[in-house]
C-alpha positions as CSV (number, residue, x, y, z in Angstrom):
1,X,239.5,-101.1,132.0
2,X,239.9,-98.0,129.7
3,X,242.0,-96.3,132.4
4,X,244.5,-99.2,132.5
5,X,244.7,-99.3,128.7
6,X,245.4,-95.5,128.4
7,X,248.0,-95.7,131.2
8,X,249.7,-98.7,129.5
9,X,249.8,-96.8,126.2
10,X,251.3,-93.7,127.8
11,X,253.8,-95.7,129.8
12,X,255.1,-97.6,126.7
13,X,254.6,-94.8,124.3
14,X,252.4,-96.7,121.9
15,X,249.3,-95.7,119.9
16,X,246.1,-97.5,121.0
17,X,243.3,-97.9,118.5
18,X,239.9,-98.8,120.0
19,X,237.2,-100.1,117.7
20,X,233.9,-99.1,119.4
21,X,230.9,-99.6,117.1
22,X,228.7,-100.8,120.0
23,X,229.2,-97.6,122.1
24,X,225.5,-96.7,122.0
25,X,224.0,-100.2,121.8
26,X,222.4,-101.6,124.9
27,X,224.4,-99.5,127.4
28,X,222.7,-97.2,129.9
29,X,225.3,-94.6,129.1
30,X,227.4,-94.2,125.9
31,X,230.9,-95.5,126.4
32,X,234.2,-94.3,124.9
33,X,237.9,-94.6,125.7
34,X,238.0,-90.8,125.3
35,X,236.1,-90.5,128.5
36,X,239.5,-91.0,130.1
37,X,241.3,-87.8,130.7
38,X,244.1,-87.0,128.1
39,X,243.4,-90.2,126.3
40,X,243.5,-88.4,122.9
41,X,247.3,-88.1,123.3
42,X,247.7,-91.8,122.7
43,X,244.3,-93.1,121.5
44,X,242.4,-93.2,118.3
45,X,238.8,-94.5,118.4
46,X,236.8,-95.9,115.6
47,X,233.0,-95.9,115.4
48,X,230.3,-96.6,112.8
49,X,226.7,-95.9,112.0
50,X,226.2,-99.6,111.1
51,X,225.3,-100.9,114.6
52,X,223.8,-97.8,116.2
53,X,221.5,-96.8,113.3
54,X,220.9,-100.3,111.7
55,X,222.8,-99.3,108.6
56,X,225.1,-102.2,107.9
57,X,226.7,-102.1,104.4
58,X,226.6,-98.3,104.2
59,X,230.3,-98.3,105.1
60,X,230.2,-95.0,107.0
61,X,232.4,-94.6,110.0
62,X,234.3,-92.0,112.0
63,X,237.6,-91.7,113.7
64,X,238.3,-89.5,116.7
65,X,241.5,-88.4,118.4
66,X,244.2,-85.8,118.5
67,X,244.4,-83.7,115.4
68,X,248.1,-84.5,114.8
69,X,247.3,-88.2,114.9
70,X,244.3,-87.8,112.6
71,X,246.4,-85.9,110.0
72,X,248.7,-89.0,109.7
73,X,245.7,-91.2,109.0
74,X,244.4,-88.7,106.4
75,X,247.7,-89.0,104.5
76,X,246.8,-92.6,103.8
77,X,243.1,-92.3,103.5
78,X,243.2,-89.6,100.8
79,X,245.2,-91.9,98.6
80,X,242.9,-95.0,99.2
81,X,239.7,-93.6,97.7
82,X,238.2,-90.5,96.1
83,X,235.3,-90.0,98.4
84,X,231.9,-91.4,99.3
85,X,228.6,-91.3,97.2
86,X,226.7,-88.2,98.2
87,X,223.4,-90.0,98.8
88,X,225.1,-92.2,101.4
89,X,226.6,-89.1,103.1
90,X,223.1,-87.5,103.3
91,X,221.6,-90.7,104.7
92,X,224.3,-90.8,107.4
93,X,223.7,-87.1,108.3
94,X,220.0,-87.8,108.6
95,X,220.7,-90.8,110.9
96,X,223.0,-88.8,113.2
97,X,220.4,-86.0,113.5
98,X,218.0,-88.5,115.1
99,X,220.0,-88.2,118.2
100,X,219.1,-89.9,121.5
101,X,215.5,-90.5,120.7
102,X,216.4,-93.2,118.1
103,X,219.1,-94.7,120.4
104,X,216.8,-94.9,123.4
105,X,214.0,-96.5,121.4
106,X,216.4,-99.1,119.9
107,X,217.8,-99.9,123.3
108,X,214.4,-100.5,124.7
109,X,213.9,-103.0,121.9
110,X,217.2,-104.7,122.6
111,X,216.5,-105.0,126.3
112,X,213.2,-106.8,125.6
113,X,215.1,-109.2,123.3
114,X,218.0,-109.6,125.8
115,X,215.6,-110.5,128.6
116,X,213.8,-113.1,126.4
117,X,217.1,-114.5,125.3
118,X,218.1,-115.0,128.9
119,X,214.8,-116.8,129.5
120,X,215.7,-119.0,126.5
121,X,219.1,-119.7,127.9
122,X,217.7,-120.6,131.3
123,X,215.4,-123.1,129.6
124,X,218.4,-124.6,127.8
125,X,220.3,-124.7,131.2
126,X,223.2,-122.6,129.9
127,X,224.7,-119.7,131.7
128,X,224.4,-116.1,130.2
129,X,227.6,-114.1,130.7
130,X,227.4,-110.7,132.4
131,X,227.3,-108.2,129.6
132,X,225.5,-104.8,129.4
133,X,225.7,-103.8,125.8
134,X,226.2,-105.0,122.2
135,X,224.0,-107.1,119.9
136,X,224.8,-110.5,121.3
137,X,224.3,-112.7,124.4
138,X,227.1,-115.2,125.1
139,X,226.3,-118.3,127.2
140,X,228.5,-120.8,128.8
141,X,227.6,-124.5,128.3
142,X,226.7,-126.6,131.5
143,X,229.6,-127.9,133.6
144,X,231.4,-130.8,132.0
145,X,230.2,-129.9,128.5
146,X,232.7,-128.3,126.1
147,X,231.7,-129.3,122.6
148,X,229.7,-126.2,121.6
149,X,229.2,-127.5,118.0
150,X,227.6,-130.7,119.2
151,X,225.3,-128.6,121.5
152,X,224.3,-126.4,118.6
153,X,223.7,-129.4,116.3
154,X,221.6,-131.1,118.9
155,X,219.4,-127.9,119.3
156,X,219.1,-127.5,115.6
157,X,217.9,-131.1,114.9
158,X,215.8,-131.5,118.1
159,X,214.1,-128.0,118.2
160,X,214.9,-126.5,114.8
161,X,216.7,-123.6,116.4
162,X,220.1,-122.4,115.2
163,X,222.6,-120.4,117.4
164,X,226.2,-119.8,116.8
165,X,228.8,-122.0,118.4
166,X,231.4,-119.9,120.2
167,X,234.3,-121.8,118.7
168,X,233.9,-120.3,115.3
169,X,235.0,-117.0,116.7
170,X,238.3,-118.4,118.1
171,X,239.7,-120.6,120.8
172,X,238.3,-118.4,123.6
173,X,234.8,-119.2,122.4
174,X,235.1,-122.9,122.9
175,X,232.4,-124.1,125.3
176,X,230.2,-121.1,124.7
177,X,227.3,-120.3,122.3
178,X,226.3,-116.9,121.0
179,X,222.7,-115.5,120.5
180,X,222.0,-112.6,118.3
181,X,219.7,-109.8,119.4
182,X,218.9,-109.0,115.8
183,X,216.1,-111.5,116.0
184,X,212.7,-110.0,116.7
185,X,211.0,-110.8,120.1
186,X,208.3,-113.0,118.5
187,X,210.8,-115.4,117.1
188,X,212.6,-115.5,120.5
189,X,209.2,-116.3,122.1
190,X,208.7,-119.1,119.5
191,X,212.1,-120.5,120.4
192,X,211.2,-120.5,124.1
193,X,207.9,-122.3,123.3
194,X,209.7,-125.0,121.2
195,X,212.3,-125.7,123.9
196,X,209.7,-125.7,126.7
197,X,207.5,-128.1,124.6
198,X,210.5,-130.4,124.1
199,X,211.4,-130.4,127.8
200,X,207.9,-131.2,128.8
201,X,207.4,-133.9,126.2
């Protein structure tokens, strides 16, 4: 997909900006549009420590690309704020120094949660979508069912489990629900237990 996007940007002489905060989360290998040859000529890529290092709210990110393009961004950036609190910078530096050990450990945790979430989805008879990385599992409702909000309400009132209806994220989310992998494995196991108990009742 990245190859096609870079080709499109070059062909039409446009600047492509890729927001890539999940590049290290859940994937076997880190992913980046800059893995495509000569992509920096037409692509800027954003990333953040929020998802990779569990530091939401710190507001620390990075932008990569060709130096001439970055200079244009800096013209605006330097007039928007006067810098970042030094303690936050030090925290971000410490996080980045943890390297692959932290990332690999986190991804093992997310894999356990993902596998359990897929078990939960199967109990609910909804179809997990193929997806390697990120912090969410999207599932399609059973055939003939399109009202994701009604499905979520039913699950909430019957089993006291809340998941996000896909439609709150836009029209393409209609007929889907979204599970978060930020929930620990014990809570996911409890959800599986509740649904199993309800089915067997």
